[in-house]
N, C-alpha and C positions, 0 to 999 in steps of 0.2 A: 071468283065464286068460292073456291076452296079456302082462300084466306079469310073470307067472311064467316064461313062455317067454323073454322078454327077459333076465330075471335069470340064467337057466340058461345062455343063449348067452354073455352078458357074462362070467360066471364062467369058462366054459370057455376063452374067448379069452384072458382075463387070465392064467389058469394056464398056457396054452401059451406066451404071450409071456414070462412069468416063467421058465419052464423053459428056453426058448431062450436068454434072456440069461444064465442061470446057466451053461449049457454053454459059451457063447462066452467068458465070463470065465475059466472053468477052462482053456480052451485057450490064452488069451492069457497067463495066469499061468505055465502050464507051458512055453510057448515062450520067455518072457523070463527065467525062472529058470535060471541055469547055475551050476554049482559053480566057484568061483574058486580059482585056484591059491594055495597057501600062500606068503605073501610071504617074501622073504629077510630074514635078520636084518641090521639096520642098526646100525652102531656109530658113536658120536660121541665125540670127544676134548674134554674140558673143560679150559680153561686151557692151551691149546696153547702151546708155547714158540715165540716169534717170534724168528727169527734177524735180527740186525742186518745191514742191507745193506752190502756191501763198497764202501768209498769208494776210488776210484782217484785217486791224486795225480799231478798232471801237473808234471813238472819244468820249471821256467821258468828259462832261463839269461838273466842280465842282461848285456846288451851292455856293452862298455867305455864308461864315461862320458867324454865328451870334455871337456877342460878349456876353460872359456870365459874368455877374456881380457877384463878390464874396459877399456872404451874410455877414452881420455884425456878429462879434463874440457874443456868448451868454453872457448874463449879469453875472458878477461875484458875487457869494454869499459870504458874509463875514463870515469867520469862527471864532468861539469863541476860543480864546487862553486861555490855562490853566494858572492860576496865579501861580507864583512861591511861594513855601512854605516859610512861615515866621518863622516857628518854627524850632529850631535847632534840628539836629539829636541827638537822645538819645545816650548817651555814654554807653559803656559796664560797667556792674557792676564789680567792682574790677579792680585795676590797675595791670599791669604787673610788678612784682618785679624787681628791679634793682639788677644785680649781676655782678661780675667781670669776665671777660673772662679769662679762665685758660691759663696759659703760659706753653708752651711745650719747653723742652730742646732738641734741634735738635741733639746735640751730643750724649746724653744718650737715645734718643728715639729709641725704637726697637719694631718691630712687630713680635711676635712669633706665629708660626703655630704649632698646636698640631700634634703629630705623628698620622698617620693613616695607615691602611693596604690598599692594592689595592682593588678598588671597581669597579664593572662592570658598564659601561655606556650604551653600545650598544651590543646586542647579536643577530646576524643574524641567523634565524632558518635554519636548514639543509635542503637540497634538497633530497627528497625520491629517492633512486636509482631505476631505471626502472626494475632491476632484482629481487627486493625484492618481496617475496611471503607472508610475514607476518611481524608483528611489531617487533621491536627490540630496542636495546640501545647499547651505547658505553661509556666506561669510559676513559676520556682523562686527560693528565697531560701536563702542559706547564709552561713557565715563562713569566713574564710581564716586558717589558722594562721601563726605566724611562719616556718614552713618552707615556706609556699606551698601547703599541702594543704587543700582544701575540707572542712568538717565542718559538722554540724548542717544537713544538706541537707533541705529540705522543699519540696513542690510546693504552692504557694499557690492555683493555679487550673489546671485542665486542661479542654480542650474535650471530652475523653472520658476516662473512668477507665482505659482500656486503656493510655494513655500515661504514667500516673503513675509506675509502677515503672521503666520504661525511662528516664525523664527523670532520676530520682534516681541510678540506676546510672551514667548517662553523666557527671553532674556530679562524682560521687565519684572519677572517673578523671582529672579536669582537674588542671592544674598552673599555679600562679601565681607571679609575682614578689611577695614579701611586701611589706607596707606598711613604709616607712622613716620613723621619727620620731627626730630627734636622732641620726642615724647608726646607729640600732638597728632591727632588724626586729621588728615587733609584729603582733598579730593584727588582722584587719579584719572587722568585723561588718556584717551587713545587706547583703551583696552580692546583687543581683537580676539575673536573666537570663531569657531566654525560649528554650525548646527547641522547634524546629519539626520536624514530621514530614510529609514529602511522599510520598504514595502515588499510583502511576500504575497504569492498567489495562494489559491485554495489548497494546494498540496504542501504549503510551507516553504516553497522555493523562493529565494530572494530574486526580486525583479531588479536588474541593474539599471543604472542611470542611462 
């Protein structure tokens, strides 16, 4: 019974509040709504013609230019000229002895070149392999052509296999003075050399083999 009475009272109060709010909203809307006047017609001109501004020119009268007279040149000062020497140049002590020009027999004239072994001219240093973890070396054997170019390059021994290819590539770029026999360049076989690879750590200390 008490719950029914509460429901009836709550419904009545809610209905009264709703009706009151409705009346207030109507009054507010009616007070703010006013009929606006009809706006005047507005006209716009498209691509209006623009008149060029008038430029006024100012007449400038040039005053009469005065004639400037060129000043005379400065007086020339006579310069004292050095007198030519009258004493003869002293001759060198001692005369060059006269001698007969040697005559060469073109038919029997020969230029002989002494024999020599192949000599290195250019040696390109090897490139350190990126897989190398320590220093190492390789012993290589090759032949030298009459033009001084190494060929038949082979690595006979390497402390590590990672140095083999780099050693061969380095020797192939070398340049030699060819071997001379009886005044002619010939090939040189069986030349041996050693290629050394030095690897350092981050502190610059050499890492031994």
